ZASENU-817088 format. One record per residue (C-alpha): x negated, y negated, z; chain; residue in one letter; residue number from 0. Coordinates in steps of 0.25 Angstrom, whole numbers, plus 5000, padded with zeros to 4 digits. Layout:
<sites>
+------+-------+------+--------+---------+-----+
| east | north |   up | cadena | residuo | num |
+------+-------+------+--------+---------+-----+
|    X |     Y |    Z |      A |       a | NUM |
...
+------+-------+------+--------+---------+-----+
</sites>
This chain:
<sites>
+------+-------+------+--------+---------+-----+
| east | north |   up | cadena | residuo | num |
+------+-------+------+--------+---------+-----+
| 5239 |  5222 | 4304 |      A |       m |   0 |
| 5241 |  5229 | 4317 |      A |       k |   1 |
| 5244 |  5216 | 4323 |      A |       r |   2 |
| 5257 |  5215 | 4314 |      A |       i |   3 |
| 5261 |  5230 | 4317 |      A |       r |   4 |
| 5261 |  5226 | 4331 |      A |       k |   5 |
| 5270 |  5215 | 4331 |      A |       v |   6 |
| 5279 |  5223 | 4322 |      A |       l |   7 |
| 5278 |  5234 | 4330 |      A |       d |   8 |
| 5282 |  5226 | 4344 |      A |       r |   9 |
| 5293 |  5216 | 4335 |      A |       l |  10 |
| 5300 |  5229 | 4330 |      A |       l |  11 |
| 5298 |  5235 | 4345 |      A |       n |  12 |
| 5304 |  5225 | 4351 |      A |       v |  13 |
| 5314 |  5222 | 4340 |      A |       l |  14 |
| 5319 |  5239 | 4342 |      A |       a |  15 |
| 5317 |  5237 | 4356 |      A |       g |  16 |
| 5328 |  5227 | 4358 |      A |       t |  17 |
| 5337 |  5235 | 4350 |      A |       c |  18 |
| 5338 |  5246 | 4357 |      A |       f |  19 |
| 5339 |  5238 | 4371 |      A |       l |  20 |
| 5349 |  5230 | 4363 |      A |       a |  21 |
| 5356 |  5244 | 4360 |      A |       m |  22 |
| 5355 |  5248 | 4375 |      A |       t |  23 |
| 5359 |  5237 | 4381 |      A |       v |  24 |
| 5373 |  5238 | 4370 |      A |       l |  25 |
| 5374 |  5253 | 4373 |      A |       t |  26 |
| 5376 |  5249 | 4388 |      A |       c |  27 |
| 5386 |  5237 | 4386 |      A |       w |  28 |
| 5394 |  5245 | 4375 |      A |       q |  29 |
| 5397 |  5257 | 4387 |      A |       v |  30 |
| 5399 |  5246 | 4396 |      A |       f |  31 |
| 5410 |  5240 | 4389 |      A |       t |  32 |
| 5417 |  5253 | 4384 |      A |       r |  33 |
| 5415 |  5260 | 4400 |      A |       f |  34 |
| 5416 |  5247 | 4408 |      A |       v |  35 |
| 5425 |  5238 | 4401 |      A |       l |  36 |
| 5433 |  5248 | 4393 |      A |       k |  37 |
| 5429 |  5237 | 4382 |      A |       n |  38 |
| 5419 |  5243 | 4373 |      A |       p |  39 |
| 5409 |  5233 | 4364 |      A |       s |  40 |
| 5411 |  5238 | 4348 |      A |       s |  41 |
| 5401 |  5228 | 4346 |      A |       w |  42 |
| 5390 |  5232 | 4354 |      A |       s |  43 |
| 5392 |  5248 | 4348 |      A |       e |  44 |
| 5389 |  5240 | 4334 |      A |       e |  45 |
| 5377 |  5232 | 4339 |      A |       l |  46 |
| 5372 |  5245 | 4344 |      A |       i |  47 |
| 5371 |  5252 | 4331 |      A |       s |  48 |
| 5366 |  5241 | 4323 |      A |       y |  49 |
| 5352 |  5240 | 4335 |      A |       l |  50 |
| 5353 |  5254 | 4331 |      A |       f |  51 |
| 5349 |  5253 | 4318 |      A |       a |  52 |
| 5340 |  5243 | 4321 |      A |       w |  53 |
| 5332 |  5249 | 4331 |      A |       a |  54 |
| 5331 |  5260 | 4322 |      A |       s |  55 |
| 5326 |  5252 | 4311 |      A |       l |  56 |
| 5316 |  5246 | 4319 |      A |       l |  57 |
| 5310 |  5258 | 4324 |      A |       g |  58 |
| 5310 |  5265 | 4310 |      A |       a |  59 |
| 5301 |  5250 | 4307 |      A |       v |  60 |
| 5293 |  5255 | 4319 |      A |       l |  61 |
| 5290 |  5268 | 4314 |      A |       v |  62 |
| 5285 |  5264 | 4301 |      A |       t |  63 |
| 5277 |  5255 | 4308 |      A |       g |  64 |
| 5269 |  5267 | 4315 |      A |       e |  65 |
| 5270 |  5276 | 4303 |      A |       r |  66 |
| 5280 |  5284 | 4311 |      A |       g |  67 |
| 5288 |  5286 | 4301 |      A |       h |  68 |
| 5290 |  5302 | 4296 |      A |       m |  69 |
| 5280 |  5309 | 4288 |      A |       n |  70 |
| 5274 |  5324 | 4284 |      A |       i |  71 |
| 5258 |  5321 | 4289 |      A |       p |  72 |
| 5254 |  5337 | 4286 |      A |       i |  73 |
| 5254 |  5333 | 4271 |      A |       f |  74 |
| 5247 |  5319 | 4273 |      A |       v |  75 |
| 5236 |  5326 | 4281 |      A |       e |  76 |
| 5232 |  5336 | 4271 |      A |       k |  77 |
| 5227 |  5324 | 4264 |      A |       l |  78 |
| 5212 |  5317 | 4264 |      A |       n |  79 |
| 5213 |  5303 | 4271 |      A |       p |  80 |
| 5216 |  5297 | 4261 |      A |       s |  81 |
| 5227 |  5306 | 4256 |      A |       g |  82 |
| 5231 |  5303 | 4270 |      A |       q |  83 |
| 5230 |  5287 | 4268 |      A |       k |  84 |
| 5237 |  5288 | 4254 |      A |       l |  85 |
| 5249 |  5298 | 4259 |      A |       l |  86 |
| 5251 |  5288 | 4269 |      A |       n |  87 |
| 5252 |  5274 | 4264 |      A |       c |  88 |
| 5262 |  5282 | 4254 |      A |       l |  89 |
| 5270 |  5286 | 4265 |      A |       g |  90 |
| 5270 |  5271 | 4269 |      A |       e |  91 |
| 5272 |  5266 | 4257 |      A |       l |  92 |
| 5285 |  5274 | 4256 |      A |       v |  93 |
| 5289 |  5268 | 4271 |      A |       a |  94 |
| 5287 |  5254 | 4265 |      A |       l |  95 |
| 5295 |  5259 | 4250 |      A |       v |  96 |
| 5306 |  5261 | 4258 |      A |       f |  97 |
| 5306 |  5249 | 4269 |      A |       s |  98 |
| 5305 |  5239 | 4258 |      A |       a |  99 |
| 5316 |  5246 | 4248 |      A |       a | 100 |
| 5327 |  5252 | 4259 |      A |       i | 101 |
| 5325 |  5242 | 4271 |      A |       l | 102 |
| 5321 |  5228 | 4266 |      A |       i | 103 |
| 5327 |  5229 | 4252 |      A |       y | 104 |
| 5339 |  5239 | 4257 |      A |       g | 105 |
| 5340 |  5232 | 4268 |      A |       g | 106 |
| 5340 |  5220 | 4263 |      A |       t | 107 |
| 5352 |  5222 | 4254 |      A |       q | 108 |
| 5361 |  5230 | 4263 |      A |       i | 109 |
| 5358 |  5217 | 4273 |      A |       n | 110 |
| 5363 |  5207 | 4262 |      A |       i | 111 |
| 5375 |  5217 | 4260 |      A |       l | 112 |
| 5379 |  5220 | 4275 |      A |       a | 113 |
| 5377 |  5203 | 4276 |      A |       m | 114 |
| 5392 |  5202 | 4273 |      A |       g | 115 |
| 5396 |  5213 | 4283 |      A |       q | 116 |
| 5401 |  5213 | 4297 |      A |       m | 117 |
| 5399 |  5221 | 4307 |      A |       t | 118 |
| 5412 |  5227 | 4315 |      A |       s | 119 |
| 5410 |  5223 | 4329 |      A |       s | 120 |
| 5399 |  5213 | 4328 |      A |       l | 121 |
| 5405 |  5204 | 4317 |      A |       g | 122 |
| 5389 |  5200 | 4314 |      A |       v | 123 |
| 5385 |  5207 | 4298 |      A |       a | 124 |
| 5379 |  5218 | 4295 |      A |       v | 125 |
| 5370 |  5215 | 4288 |      A |       g | 126 |
| 5363 |  5206 | 4301 |      A |       v | 127 |
| 5362 |  5221 | 4306 |      A |       f | 128 |
| 5357 |  5225 | 4293 |      A |       y | 129 |
| 5344 |  5214 | 4292 |      A |       i | 130 |
| 5335 |  5224 | 4300 |      A |       l | 131 |
| 5334 |  5234 | 4289 |      A |       l | 132 |
| 5326 |  5223 | 4279 |      A |       p | 133 |
| 5317 |  5219 | 4290 |      A |       v | 134 |
| 5314 |  5233 | 4295 |      A |       c | 135 |
| 5310 |  5235 | 4282 |      A |       g | 136 |
| 5301 |  5224 | 4281 |      A |       v | 137 |
| 5295 |  5228 | 4295 |      A |       f | 138 |
| 5293 |  5243 | 4289 |      A |       s | 139 |
| 5286 |  5238 | 4278 |      A |       v | 140 |
| 5276 |  5229 | 4285 |      A |       v | 141 |
| 5273 |  5241 | 4293 |      A |       y | 142 |
| 5272 |  5251 | 4281 |      A |       t | 143 |
| 5261 |  5240 | 4275 |      A |       i | 144 |
| 5254 |  5240 | 4289 |      A |       l | 145 |
| 5256 |  5255 | 4289 |      A |       n | 146 |
| 5249 |  5257 | 4275 |      A |       i | 147 |
| 5239 |  5247 | 4278 |      A |       a | 148 |
| 5233 |  5254 | 4292 |      A |       d | 149 |
| 5235 |  5268 | 4282 |      A |       i | 150 |
| 5226 |  5262 | 4271 |      A |       w | 151 |
| 5214 |  5255 | 4281 |      A |       n | 152 |
| 5215 |  5267 | 4290 |      A |       g | 153 |
| 5220 |  5259 | 4302 |      A |       t | 154 |
| 5232 |  5265 | 4305 |      A |       q | 155 |
| 5233 |  5271 | 4320 |      A |       e | 156 |
| 5237 |  5286 | 4323 |      A |       e | 157 |
| 5249 |  5289 | 4330 |      A |       r | 158 |
| 5253 |  5300 | 4339 |      A |       e | 159 |
| 5264 |  5312 | 4335 |      A |       v | 160 |
| 5270 |  5314 | 4346 |      A |       e | 161 |
+------+-------+------+--------+---------+-----+
</sites>
């Protein structure tokens, strides 16, 4: 399971980093075309906004993999170890249901609807950019299953909170 987690972490970090790098390059291009060429690039602004959404989604999946999502540990800490394990698993199940229902199912439905709609500047189907919703949903489901297995087996790594 650690190997699966390591591969997913590496893949998602590369994808999120690539989105960030592309956003940086495209922002520089946009500034150059606007102030030097006096002919602003409209397509780059639109693409930057889609890449920002992608980077945010990929980052959210990475946070799910690290079990870094919001929680209130004061309630969990008052329970005995088996209660803590059960409550932590329940929290992961809620994340799993959300990922399956909203990201995978809802993302697939919105993707199908958006395939007929074109972006204004890029001339690409909006659904092409929405494809990441169900993909991130699948990654989140995989991470939550790995998290549940780690919690249940008592092998989850403790993170330092800064």
